[in-house]
C-alpha angles and dihedrals in degrees: 000000000000125000088242094067111106122210134198111186127189132177098210118122129223125213113205120164112239119183092337093313127105107213121192109229129173118247110264120256116243112224139165100229125193112249090236091059093059126085133186120252120251089212098056103129092208107092100163118066118172108234092207091060090048090056090047090051090048090055089052091048090052090058103030105021123227103320099186122047120236118242110233141164129210115264109180108295092342136060123243114221109234095174128007108051092142090054089047092053093044091049089058090054091046091050094240110163100193130035130200109246139179106219112208133179103236136168120226089256092052091049091053092048092049093047093048092049095042096048108028097052092062120103096228099056113128110241091235091054089049091050091047091051093050093046093047092049092045092053096040093050094035091225136148122252090253092058091044090053090052091049094052097038096240131119118268090241092053092052092045091052091050092048 
């Protein structure tokens, strides 16, 4: 970690129901993290990212900065991007050296749930990326289609058709 990284730590807890459970999780830390200390996630279900939109986002970042922090988790000496890969890529094009990030302590299962919800509820997700995300989550969590449908907030028939 560089001396430039800024940290704001809090000890409050947040209760957000997830799949019928109410986990207690610590508030995320806000940090400015050097671009070089971030890495993309191997479990991101979104495989197709339009390069034109990345360049458009980079132009916006040049004028406005990064408006929404990335969600990351510690991964050794680096940080794995849970949400915000498009902003990460655009920041490289815009020559941004540090990005605002919310650092959260997340299990692999929580990362998958967040990534599925963040990416697959967007209108512009390619159907194959959506199918890949559902299949990956189904296998990783070893769950039935019915449970998967509940997790992602879609009907069982919808998920079955995508799979």
